[in-house]
C-alpha positions in Angstrom: 0.0 0.0 0.0 1.4 3.4 -0.9 1.4 5.8 2.0 3.8 8.7 2.7 1.6 10.6 5.1 4.2 10.1 7.9 7.1 11.0 5.7 9.1 8.1 7.0 9.9 6.2 3.8 11.5 7.3 0.5 12.6 5.7 -2.7 15.8 7.1 -4.3 16.3 6.1 -7.9 20.0 6.6 -8.6 20.8 7.0 -12.3 24.4 6.2 -11.7 25.3 6.2 -15.4 23.8 7.5 -18.6 25.9 5.0 -20.6 24.5 1.6 -21.9 25.9 -1.3 -23.8 22.7 -2.1 -25.6 20.4 -0.6 -28.3 16.9 -1.7 -27.4 14.4 -0.7 -30.1 11.8 0.7 -27.6 14.2 2.4 -25.2 12.5 5.4 -23.6 15.7 6.8 -22.1 17.9 6.9 -25.3 17.5 10.7 -25.8 18.6 11.3 -22.2 21.6 9.0 -22.6 22.6 10.6 -25.9 22.2 14.2 -24.5 23.9 13.7 -21.2 26.4 10.8 -21.3 28.6 10.0 -18.3 28.6 8.5 -14.8 27.6 9.8 -11.4 30.7 10.9 -9.4 31.1 9.5 -5.9 30.9 13.0 -4.4 27.4 13.3 -5.9 26.4 10.0 -4.3 27.9 11.1 -1.0 25.9 14.4 -1.2 22.7 12.4 -1.7 23.4 10.1 1.2 24.4 13.0 3.5 21.1 14.7 2.6 19.2 11.5 3.6 21.1 11.4 6.9 19.8 14.9 7.7 16.2 14.0 6.6 13.4 12.6 8.7 13.1 9.5 6.5 13.6 6.2 8.4 13.4 3.7 5.6 15.3 4.3 2.3 15.1 2.2 -0.8 18.1 2.8 -3.2 17.5 1.7 -6.7 20.7 1.7 -8.8 19.6 2.5 -12.3 20.9 3.9 -15.6 21.7 3.6 -18.4 23.1 0.3 -17.5 24.2 0.3 -13.9 26.5 -2.7 -14.1 28.8 -0.6 -16.3 29.9 0.7 -12.9 32.2 -1.8 -11.3 31.9 -3.4 -7.9 34.1 -0.8 -6.3 31.4 1.9 -6.9 28.8 -0.2 -5.1 31.2 -1.0 -2.2 31.8 2.8 -1.8 28.0 3.2 -1.8 27.6 0.7 1.0 30.4 2.3 3.0 28.7 5.7 2.7 25.4 4.2 3.8 27.1 2.6 6.8 28.9 5.9 7.7 25.9 8.3 7.4 22.8 6.1 7.6 23.6 3.7 10.4 20.5 4.7 12.3 18.2 4.2 9.3 17.0 1.1 7.4 18.4 0.8 3.9 17.4 -1.5 1.1 19.5 -1.8 -2.1 18.2 -2.8 -5.6 19.9 -3.0 -9.0 17.8 -2.6 -12.2 19.9 -4.1 -15.0 19.7 -5.4 -18.5 21.5 -8.5 -17.1 24.3 -8.7 -19.6 27.3 -7.4 -17.7 27.3 -9.5 -14.5 30.8 -10.5 -13.5 31.9 -12.8 -10.7 33.1 -9.8 -8.7 29.7 -8.0 -9.1 27.9 -11.2 -8.2 30.0 -11.6 -5.0 29.2 -8.0 -4.1 25.5 -8.6 -4.7 25.5 -11.6 -2.4 27.7 -10.0 0.2 25.5 -7.0 0.7 22.1 -8.6 0.1 21.2 -6.6 -3.1 18.0 -7.6 -4.9 18.3 -7.6 -8.7 15.8 -6.6 -11.3 16.5 -7.8 -14.9 14.9 -6.6 -18.1 13.8 -9.8 -19.8 11.0 -9.9 -22.4 10.4 -13.7 -22.5 11.3 -16.4 -25.0 14.3 -15.9 -27.3 12.3 -15.1 -30.4 10.5 -12.3 -28.5 13.3 -11.0 -26.4 16.0 -10.8 -29.1 13.6 -9.0 -31.5 13.8 -5.9 -29.4 16.7 -6.2 -26.9 19.9 -6.3 -28.9 23.5 -5.3 -28.3 24.8 -2.4 -30.3 26.3 -4.8 -32.8 22.8 -6.1 -33.5 23.2 -9.4 -31.7 20.4 -10.6 -29.4 21.0 -10.7 -25.6 18.8 -13.6 -24.6 21.5 -16.3 -24.2 23.7 -14.0 -22.2 20.8 -13.0 -19.9 19.7 -16.5 -19.3 23.2 -17.5 -18.4 23.5 -14.7 -15.8 20.0 -15.5 -14.4 21.3 -19.0 -13.7 24.3 -17.6 -11.9 22.1 -15.5 -9.7 19.8 -18.4 -9.1 22.8 -20.6 -8.0 23.6 -17.9 -5.4 19.9 -17.8 -4.3 19.6 -14.1 -5.2 16.0 -12.8 -5.4 15.3 -11.7 -8.9 12.6 -9.4 -10.2 11.8 -9.3 -13.9 10.8 -6.2 -15.9 9.2 -7.4 -19.1 8.0 -5.0 -21.9 5.0 -6.5 -23.6 4.4 -6.5 -27.3 2.2 -8.1 -30.0 4.8 -10.9 -30.1 4.2 -11.6 -26.4 0.5 -12.0 -27.1 1.2 -14.3 -30.0 3.1 -16.7 -27.7 1.5 -16.1 -24.4 1.8 -19.8 -23.4 5.5 -20.0 -24.1 5.9 -16.6 -22.3 4.2 -17.8 -19.1 5.8 -21.2 -19.1 9.3 -19.7 -19.4 8.9 -17.7 -16.3 7.2 -20.5 -14.5 10.3 -22.6 -15.1 12.7 -20.2 -13.4 13.5 -20.3 -9.7 14.1 -17.4 -7.3 11.9 -15.2 -9.4 10.3 -12.8 -6.8 8.0 -11.2 -9.3 7.4 -10.0 -12.8 6.3 -6.5 -13.9 4.5 -6.4 -17.2 5.5 -3.0 -18.7 3.3 -1.2 -21.2 5.5 0.4 -24.0 6.1 4.1 -23.9 3.9 6.4 -25.8 6.1 7.1 -28.8 6.8 3.4 -29.6 3.4 1.9 -28.9 2.1 1.9 -32.5 5.3 -0.1 -33.5 5.3 -2.9 -31.0 1.8 -3.1 -29.4 -1.4 -2.6 -31.4 -4.3 -0.9 -29.7 -6.3 -3.4 -27.6 -3.6 -6.0 -27.4 -2.4 -4.8 -24.0 -5.8 -5.8 -22.5 -5.9 -9.1 -24.3 -2.4 -9.9 -23.1 -3.0 -8.9 -19.4 -6.3 -10.7 -19.3 -4.8 -13.9 -20.8 -2.0 -13.8 -18.2 -4.6 -13.2 -15.4 -6.6 -16.2 -16.5 -3.4 -18.4 -16.4 -1.8 -17.0 -13.3 -4.8 -16.4 -11.0 -6.0 -20.1 -11.2 -2.5 -21.6 -11.2 -2.1 -23.5 -7.9 1.5 -24.5 -8.7 2.8 -21.0 -9.6 5.5 -19.7 -7.3 6.0 -16.2 -8.7 4.1 -12.9 -8.4 3.0 -10.8 -11.3 3.0 -7.3 -9.8 0.9 -5.8 -12.5 -2.0 -8.1 -11.6 -1.2 -8.2 -7.8 -1.5 -4.5 -7.5 -4.8 -4.3 -9.4 -6.3 -7.2 -7.3 -5.1 -5.7 -4.0 -6.4 -2.3 -5.1 -9.9 -3.9 -5.6 -9.8 -5.9 -2.4 -8.6 -3.1 -0.1 -10.0 -0.1 -2.0 -6.6 1.7 -2.2 -3.8 2.0 -4.7 -0.8 -0.2 -4.3 1.4 1.2 -7.1 2.4 4.7 -8.1 0.6 4.9 -11.5 -2.8 4.2 -9.8 -2.3 6.9 -7.2 -4.2 10.2 -7.2 -1.7 12.8 -8.5 1.4 10.6 -8.3 3.7 13.4 -9.2 2.9 15.1 -5.8 2.0 12.1 -3.7 4.6 9.4 -4.6 7.5 9.4 -2.1 10.2 9.0 -4.7 13.0 11.0 -6.3 15.0 10.1 -9.4 18.4 11.7 -9.4 20.6 12.1 -12.5 24.3 11.6 -12.7 24.9 15.3 -12.2 22.6 15.5 -9.1 19.4 16.9 -10.6 16.2 15.4 -9.2 12.9 14.6 -10.9 9.7 12.9 -9.5 10.6 9.5 -11.2 12.6 8.2 -14.1 9.6 8.5 -16.4 9.4 12.3 -15.8 13.0 13.4 -16.1 11.8 16.6 -17.9 10.4 17.8 -14.5 13.5 19.3 -13.0 13.1 19.7 -9.2 16.5 21.2 -8.8 20.0 20.1 -7.7 20.7 18.0 -4.6 23.6 20.4 -4.0 21.2 23.3 -3.6 18.0 21.9 -2.0 17.2 19.3 0.7 15.6 16.1 -0.5 12.7 16.8 1.8 12.1 20.2 0.2 12.2 18.7 -3.3 9.7 16.0 -2.3 7.2 18.0 -0.3 7.7 21.8 -0.8 9.1 22.3 -4.3 6.9 24.7 -6.3 7.8 23.0 -9.6 6.4 19.8 -8.2 3.3 21.5 -7.0 2.8 23.2 -10.4 3.0 19.9 -12.2 0.7 18.5 -9.6 -1.9 21.0 -10.5 -1.4 20.2 -14.2 -1.9 16.6 -13.4 -5.2 17.4 -11.7 -6.3 19.2 -14.8 -5.3 16.2 -17.0 -7.6 13.8 -15.1 -10.5 16.1 -14.7 -12.4 14.4 -17.5 -11.9 11.0 -15.8 -13.6 11.9 -12.6 -17.0 10.5 -13.6 -15.5 7.2 -15.0 -16.6 4.1 -13.0 -12.9 3.2 -12.6 -11.6 6.6 -11.5 -11.0 5.5 -7.9 -9.0 2.6 -9.1 -7.0 4.2 -11.9 -6.9 8.0 -11.2 -6.2 8.6 -14.9 -3.2 6.2 -15.2 0.5 7.0 -15.6 1.0 10.6 -16.8 3.9 9.4 -18.9 1.5 7.3 -21.0 -0.8 10.3 -21.7 -0.9 13.3 -23.9 -3.2 16.3 -24.2 -4.9 15.1 -27.4 -5.5 11.4 -26.7 -5.4 11.3 -22.9 -4.3 8.1 -21.2 -3.1 5.8 -24.0 -4.2 2.6 -22.3 -7.6 3.9 -21.0 -9.8 1.5 -23.0 -7.4 -1.4 -22.3 -7.5 -0.8 -18.5 -11.3 -0.6 -18.5 -11.4 -4.1 -20.0 -8.8 -5.4 -17.6 -10.6 -3.9 -14.6 -13.9 -5.2 -15.7 -12.6 -8.8 -16.2 -10.8 -9.0 -12.9 -13.5 -7.3 -10.9 -16.1 -9.8 -12.1 -13.9 -12.7 -10.9 -13.4 -11.0 -7.5 -17.1 -10.2 -7.2 -17.9 -13.9 -7.5 -15.6 -14.6 -4.6 -17.0 -11.7 -2.5 -13.6 -10.0 -2.6 -14.4 -6.9 -4.7 -14.5 -3.8 -2.4 -16.4 -5.7 0.3 -17.6 -3.6 3.2 -16.7 -6.5 5.4 -13.6 -8.4 4.3 -13.7 -12.1 5.4 -10.5 -14.0 5.7 -12.1 -17.3 4.5 -12.9 -15.7 1.2 -9.2 -14.7 0.7 -8.3 -18.3 1.5 -10.2 -19.4 -1.6 -7.8 -17.6 -4.0 -6.2 -20.4 -6.1 -2.8 -18.8 -6.6 -0.8 -19.3 -3.4 1.6 -16.4 -4.1 -1.3 -13.9 -4.6 -3.1 -15.4 -1.6 -0.1 -14.9 0.6 0.4 -11.4 -0.6 -3.2 -10.4 0.2 -3.1 -12.2 3.6 0.0 -10.2 4.5 -1.8 -6.9 3.9 -4.9 -8.2 5.6 -3.0 -9.1 8.7 -1.2 -5.8 8.8 -4.4 -3.7 8.6 -6.2 -2.7 11.8 -9.6 -1.7 10.4 -13.0 -2.0 12.1 -14.5 -3.4 8.9 -12.0 -6.3 8.6 -13.0 -9.4 10.4 -11.8 -13.0 10.3 
């Protein structure tokens, strides 16, 4: 559940490099990498961590991002951990790396295991799908390299998350796609990523996102042997069960409300890596707390976001969607995946209604226990047990 009302938790997305060894056809960050190449200096990282030490935040999630973050060698990450131990010893820190998975060395693997990093890998499914879009700069596909490195991480029992951009090709082989991920171990979860606005007409035809997500839901929800989460579905379902958003792009005015900052190699902050054009200023000039809660630029874009979703207010799904991710919207067409999300919401809500789990005024534990997928069931039970609400009974 997303909640920053107590200002105790923050997500810091560290764009530690704008360099990358790949040339993915749908890359949304290519312009930024071309315009501002280079790495984040260690003094910039130290300034960020010092700022966090002086902040009221008690829990800090560091996401090492890029570009391709594994271009930075293990010494950079060791320095980061050392800085965390020096300045943030009285706070709780979590470390994640979001990588294309191709540059994993034995030294980086040892560092990941030693410091308990979780790893997210961009992986689009079976070889004929993945290699169609995710190529090295020489045009060669990256599938075999990534699978080899996933196996290395699995052998060390590292928790892996998958970011998977969906396409028409994914829908064409949805069975192979699902079975591939089902066959992997230590997969903590999969995010099904909708393509960015400017590439959608190329790789995903209108309406196919709904078909794909619904097909995955029908497989995953009823799969009693599945041992991985699909966060895209998990967040929709939990949003319906508990009547509150569980991910940023379903929040009301995420630009203002989401407790997250994305920081460029030169120390400039933005609300997230999808909105790098919103410059909140430099970490050398402003406190992180100021940029998150008081920055006038952020507030101005927040008002703009409220105007964007004004036409959505009377939609039956407004409380569940809040207009969708602003990155996937424009002034003329609105939210690109609006009609797709309506179909997805309708399909999933009907299933939950039949189980008395859709926005029930009284949520009964025995109904949760009827959910076939054990991973989803456990995820919902965890939230259920952490809530202390008068209308929640066993």
